[in-house]
C-alpha positions in Angstrom: 105.8 95.5 70.5 107.4 93.2 67.9 110.0 90.5 68.3 112.8 92.9 67.5 111.7 95.2 70.3 111.3 92.2 72.6 114.9 91.2 72.0 116.2 94.8 72.2 114.5 95.2 75.6 116.4 92.1 76.9 119.6 93.4 75.6 119.0 96.9 76.9 118.7 95.4 80.4 121.8 93.3 79.8 120.0 90.0 80.5 120.6 86.6 79.1 117.6 84.8 77.6 117.5 82.7 80.7 117.5 85.7 83.0 114.9 87.5 80.9 112.7 84.4 81.0 112.9 84.3 84.7 111.9 87.9 85.1 108.9 87.3 82.8 107.9 84.0 84.4 108.2 82.1 81.1 110.6 79.4 79.9 114.0 80.2 78.3 112.8 78.3 75.2 109.9 80.7 74.9 112.2 83.7 74.9 114.4 82.0 72.3 111.5 81.0 70.1 110.0 84.5 70.2 113.4 86.2 69.4 114.1 83.8 66.5 110.6 84.2 65.0 109.6 80.5 65.6 106.8 81.6 67.9 104.6 84.7 67.8 104.8 87.3 70.5 101.5 86.5 72.2 99.2 88.9 74.1 100.2 86.9 77.3 103.9 87.6 76.8 103.2 91.2 75.9 101.2 91.5 79.1 104.1 90.0 81.1 106.5 92.5 79.6 104.1 95.3 80.3 103.7 94.3 83.9 107.5 93.9 84.4 109.0 96.8 82.6 108.3 100.5 82.1 109.3 101.5 78.5 110.6 105.0 79.1 112.3 107.5 76.7 115.8 106.0 77.5 114.8 102.6 76.2 112.9 104.0 73.2 116.0 106.0 72.2 118.1 102.9 72.6 115.7 100.9 70.4 115.7 103.5 67.7 119.5 103.3 67.6 119.5 99.5 67.9 117.3 99.2 64.8 119.9 100.9 62.8 122.8 98.7 63.8 123.7 96.0 61.3 124.0 92.8 63.5 
């Protein structure tokens, strides 16, 4: 998982950074820092994501399309 997938996962679930942080048990500033690239996506945060979300085919298809959108 990279920071782009991290951000896409949050957007896929239609969560604000604050809501996403709450679900992961981290601070909103951590989510913002990861998404902006100021902080690396640590093994700890990856573990939190893995224990909170199941990345199924629906999300993976969404992510493939998301990568191709010019934001």
